[in-house]
C-alpha positions as CSV (number, residue, x, y, z in Angstrom):
1,M,0.6,0.0,-0.2
2,I,2.7,2.5,0.7
3,R,4.6,1.7,-2.4
4,T,1.0,2.6,-4.3
5,I,0.3,5.7,-2.8
6,K,4.2,6.6,-3.4
7,R,4.1,5.7,-6.7
8,W,0.7,7.3,-7.5
9,S,0.9,10.6,-6.0
10,Q,3.1,11.8,-8.3
11,L,-0.1,11.1,-10.6
12,V,-3.2,12.4,-8.7
13,R,-1.7,15.7,-7.5
14,C,-3.4,18.4,-8.5
15,G,-5.0,16.1,-11.5
16,R,-1.6,15.4,-12.9
17,R,-2.1,12.1,-14.9
18,P,0.0,9.1,-15.8
19,A,2.6,9.7,-19.1
20,T,1.0,6.5,-20.5
21,A,-2.2,7.8,-20.5
22,P,-4.1,9.5,-23.8
23,P,-4.2,13.2,-24.2
24,L,-7.4,14.5,-22.3
25,Q,-9.8,15.4,-24.2
26,R,-12.9,17.3,-22.5
27,T,-16.2,17.0,-23.3
28,P,-19.1,19.4,-22.8
29,G,-21.6,17.4,-20.2
30,F,-18.7,15.5,-18.5
31,Y,-16.4,15.5,-15.7
32,H,-12.8,14.0,-15.9
33,D,-10.3,12.0,-13.5
34,F,-6.5,12.0,-13.4
35,L,-6.9,8.4,-15.2
36,G,-8.7,9.9,-17.6
37,V,-12.3,8.6,-17.5
38,R,-14.7,10.6,-18.1
39,T,-18.2,10.8,-16.6
40,R,-21.4,12.3,-17.7
41,I,-22.3,14.9,-15.1
42,G,-26.2,14.1,-15.5
43,Y,-26.2,10.6,-13.5
44,T,-26.0,12.6,-10.4
45,P,-26.8,16.0,-9.2
46,L,-23.6,17.8,-8.9
47,P,-22.5,21.6,-8.7
48,A,-22.2,23.3,-12.3
49,W,-18.6,24.0,-11.6
50,V,-18.0,20.3,-11.7
51,E,-18.6,20.4,-16.0
52,G,-15.2,20.1,-17.3
53,H,-13.5,19.2,-14.0
54,V,-10.7,17.5,-13.7
55,F,-10.4,15.4,-10.4
56,G,-7.4,14.4,-8.7
57,M,-6.9,11.9,-5.9
58,P,-9.4,12.6,-3.1
59,E,-7.4,14.0,0.5
60,P,-8.0,11.8,3.4
61,G,-10.8,12.6,5.3
62,K,-12.2,14.9,2.4
63,P,-14.3,12.7,-0.2
64,F,-15.8,14.2,-2.9
65,L,-18.3,11.4,-5.1
66,Y,-15.6,8.9,-3.6
67,T,-13.0,8.4,-0.8
68,R,-9.4,7.9,-1.1
69,E,-9.7,4.6,0.7
70,E,-11.3,3.8,-2.6
71,W,-8.8,4.6,-5.0
72,L,-6.3,3.5,-2.7
73,G,-7.9,-0.3,-2.8
74,L,-8.2,0.0,-7.0
75,L,-4.9,1.4,-7.9
76,S,-3.1,-1.3,-5.1
77,A,-5.3,-3.9,-7.1
78,V,-3.6,-2.9,-10.4
79,E,-0.6,-3.2,-9.1
80,E,-0.5,-6.1,-8.0
81,A,-2.7,-7.5,-11.0
82,S,-0.4,-10.2,-13.6
83,D,-1.2,-10.0,-17.1
84,T,-4.7,-10.3,-16.9
85,M,-6.8,-8.2,-14.7
86,V,-10.4,-8.9,-12.8
87,A,-12.4,-6.7,-11.2
88,V,-16.2,-6.9,-10.1
89,E,-18.6,-3.8,-8.8
90,L,-21.3,-5.0,-6.6
91,G,-24.3,-1.8,-6.5
92,A,-22.5,-0.6,-9.5
93,G,-24.3,2.5,-10.5
94,W,-23.0,3.6,-13.6
95,G,-19.9,1.3,-12.7
96,P,-17.0,4.0,-12.2
97,W,-15.1,1.6,-10.5
98,L,-15.2,-0.8,-13.7
99,V,-14.4,2.0,-15.9
100,A,-11.2,2.5,-14.0
101,A,-10.1,-0.5,-13.2
102,H,-9.8,-1.1,-17.1
103,V,-8.4,2.4,-17.9
104,A,-5.8,2.0,-15.4
105,A,-4.7,-1.3,-16.1
106,R,-4.5,-0.7,-19.8
107,Q,-2.1,1.9,-18.7
108,R,-0.2,-0.3,-16.9
109,G,0.2,-2.7,-20.1
110,I,-2.7,-5.2,-19.0
111,H,-4.9,-6.0,-22.1
112,D,-6.7,-8.8,-21.3
113,I,-9.4,-7.4,-18.8
114,H,-12.6,-9.0,-17.4
115,L,-15.1,-6.8,-15.8
116,I,-18.6,-8.1,-14.1
117,G,-21.0,-5.2,-12.7
118,V,-24.2,-6.4,-10.8
119,E,-26.7,-3.2,-10.1
120,A,-30.2,-4.0,-9.2
121,C,-31.9,-0.2,-10.5
122,K,-32.8,-1.0,-14.6
123,E,-31.7,3.1,-15.4
124,H,-28.4,2.5,-13.5
125,A,-27.7,-0.4,-15.1
126,D,-28.1,1.4,-19.0
127,W,-26.2,3.9,-17.3
128,M,-23.2,1.1,-16.7
129,R,-23.4,0.0,-20.5
130,Q,-23.2,4.0,-21.7
131,H,-20.3,4.8,-19.4
132,F,-18.4,1.8,-21.0
133,I,-19.5,3.4,-24.4
134,D,-18.0,6.8,-23.4
135,N,-14.7,5.4,-22.1
136,D,-14.6,3.2,-25.2
137,I,-15.1,0.1,-23.6
138,E,-17.3,-2.8,-25.2
139,P,-19.9,-3.6,-22.6
140,D,-20.8,-6.7,-24.5
141,R,-17.2,-7.8,-23.8
142,H,-17.8,-7.9,-20.0
143,N,-20.3,-9.5,-17.6
144,L,-23.0,-6.5,-17.1
145,I,-25.9,-8.3,-15.3
146,Y,-29.4,-6.0,-14.6
147,G,-30.0,-7.4,-11.0
148,A,-29.3,-8.1,-7.4
149,I,-26.5,-9.5,-5.6
150,G,-27.8,-11.9,-2.7
151,P,-27.0,-14.5,-0.1
152,Q,-28.1,-17.1,-2.3
153,D,-29.6,-17.3,-5.8
154,G,-32.9,-16.8,-6.7
155,T,-35.5,-13.7,-6.4
156,A,-34.9,-10.4,-5.3
157,W,-37.1,-7.0,-5.1
158,F,-35.9,-3.7,-5.5
159,P,-37.9,0.0,-4.7
160,M,-39.5,1.8,-7.4
161,I,-36.9,4.9,-7.3
162,D,-35.7,8.4,-9.2
163,P,-32.9,7.0,-10.5
164,L,-31.5,10.6,-10.2
165,T,-32.0,11.6,-6.4
166,N,-31.9,8.0,-4.9
167,W,-28.3,6.0,-5.0
168,G,-29.1,4.6,-1.3
169,Q,-31.5,1.7,-1.9
170,S,-30.9,-1.8,-1.4
171,A,-31.9,-5.0,-2.4
172,H,-34.6,-6.9,-0.9
173,F,-34.7,-10.4,-0.4
174,Y,-38.1,-10.8,0.4
175,P,-41.6,-9.3,-1.2
176,G,-42.5,-6.0,-0.5
177,S,-45.2,-3.4,-2.2
178,D,-44.2,-1.2,-4.9
179,M,-41.2,-3.2,-5.5
180,L,-39.6,-4.2,-8.7
181,T,-38.8,-8.2,-9.3
182,L,-35.5,-9.0,-10.3
183,T,-32.9,-11.8,-10.4
184,C,-30.9,-12.2,-7.4
185,V,-27.6,-13.9,-7.7
186,S,-24.9,-15.3,-5.3
187,L,-21.6,-14.6,-5.0
188,P,-20.2,-17.8,-5.6
189,T,-22.4,-17.9,-8.8
190,L,-21.1,-15.1,-9.8
191,L,-17.7,-16.4,-9.7
192,Q,-17.9,-19.8,-10.7
193,K,-15.4,-19.0,-14.2
194,Q,-12.9,-17.3,-12.4
195,Q,-9.9,-18.7,-10.5
196,R,-8.6,-15.3,-9.9
197,V,-10.7,-11.9,-9.0
198,D,-8.1,-8.7,-8.1
199,F,-10.8,-6.6,-7.1
200,V,-13.6,-6.5,-5.9
201,H,-16.2,-3.1,-5.1
202,C,-18.8,-3.7,-3.2
203,D,-21.6,-1.0,-2.1
204,I,-24.9,-2.6,-2.1
205,Q,-26.4,-0.3,1.1
206,G,-26.3,-2.2,3.9
207,S,-26.9,-5.8,2.4
208,E,-23.0,-6.0,2.9
209,S,-23.8,-8.2,6.7
210,E,-26.1,-10.5,4.7
211,V,-24.2,-10.9,1.2
212,L,-20.7,-11.8,2.1
213,P,-21.1,-13.9,5.2
214,A,-22.4,-16.2,3.1
215,A,-19.7,-16.1,0.2
216,I,-16.8,-15.7,2.4
217,D,-15.5,-19.5,1.1
218,T,-15.6,-17.8,-2.1
219,L,-14.0,-14.6,-1.3
220,N,-10.7,-16.4,0.9
221,A,-10.4,-18.8,-2.2
222,K,-10.0,-16.7,-5.1
223,V,-10.4,-12.8,-4.1
224,R,-7.5,-11.1,-3.7
225,R,-8.7,-7.1,-2.8
226,I,-11.8,-6.5,-1.6
227,V,-13.2,-2.4,-0.9
228,I,-16.2,-2.6,1.5
229,A,-18.4,0.1,1.3
230,T,-20.6,0.3,5.2
231,H,-23.4,1.7,5.8
232,A,-24.1,2.0,9.4
233,P,-21.9,1.5,12.7
234,G,-23.1,-2.5,13.1
235,H,-22.2,-2.8,9.8
236,D,-19.2,-1.0,10.0
237,A,-18.6,-4.0,13.0
238,N,-19.7,-7.2,11.1
239,M,-17.4,-6.8,8.0
240,L,-14.2,-6.1,10.5
241,A,-15.7,-9.0,12.5
242,L,-16.1,-11.4,10.0
243,F,-12.5,-10.4,7.7
244,H,-10.4,-10.2,10.5
245,A,-12.1,-14.1,11.3
246,H,-10.8,-15.4,8.7
247,G,-7.5,-13.6,8.4
248,W,-7.6,-10.7,6.3
249,R,-5.5,-7.9,5.9
250,L,-7.2,-4.7,7.2
251,E,-5.0,-2.4,4.5
252,V,-6.8,1.4,5.5
253,K,-9.9,2.1,6.6
254,E,-12.2,5.3,7.1
255,D,-15.3,5.3,9.8
256,W,-18.7,5.3,9.0
257,M,-20.5,9.1,9.8
258,V,-23.5,10.5,10.5
259,P,-25.1,11.8,8.6
260,E,-24.6,10.3,4.8
261,R,-20.9,9.5,4.4
262,D,-20.4,5.6,3.9
263,G,-17.5,4.0,6.1
264,T,-14.6,2.5,3.8
265,Q,-12.9,-0.7,4.5
266,V,-9.9,-1.7,2.4
267,W,-8.7,-5.9,3.0
268,S,-6.2,-7.9,1.4
269,N,-6.4,-11.9,1.0
270,P,-3.0,-13.7,1.8
271,R,-4.5,-16.8,0.8
272,V,-4.4,-15.4,-3.0
273,P,-0.9,-13.6,-3.0
274,A,0.2,-10.5,-5.2
275,A,1.2,-11.7,-8.6
276,V,3.6,-10.5,-11.1
277,R,4.2,-9.8,-14.6
278,G,4.1,-13.0,-16.5
279,G,2.1,-15.0,-14.2
280,A,3.8,-16.1,-11.6
281,S,3.1,-14.9,-8.0
282,A,4.6,-13.0,-4.9
283,V,3.1,-12.6,-1.2
């Protein structure tokens, strides 16, 4: 993690970008990050100054859209990938971490990239496909799922929401009124074809306390690094207890805070060692 901070700090401060990144073409209606990812400003309500802005790494304790801890988790995963990069986003929204993983991996010279996204809001799932297209990634070459991630395969229910303003709903694993029915997939099923997963970003609005314990054997066997957004002190404590009990290493943590700042936990798995280019591994 320290190595990653040192290497990337030169790239992210004040919006500086890697020398391997293509020239940034600022487009009306978008904002950009230091990797060159461009994102439509219409996905969520934002102040006017965001249009055309290039974001660097968030300062510690001062997140805007994303936390510093999330970025460090992703960039560490890219640094430790081999010639293949597998990234998963649960509660994917418009897929920001999938696209960022793809762009960062390409800049590191990795071109065998597999992305898996699960999103329970139909409009957000459509935006994920558009976000891929906006960043020159073919969505049909990846596994982008309109559905819910759950503790087991089956059916889930999701509230009818305003997709622009409501980003805080979770899927339900029991029927309720005014809800849409959708397919629910478990993590073991989602990852059954993967031998190694470099990066998982999990932001499922409180369902982490149901979904991740049910999949811990799969996570232990396949996943190198996971970034978890937690949505209440109880969920934060549940994740700390779960991953500590299974021998994961807590690399960095941002506490959950009232009223609307998610907690962030970044964990690495010593059972799945860091890879090196050429297919070997190193602890």
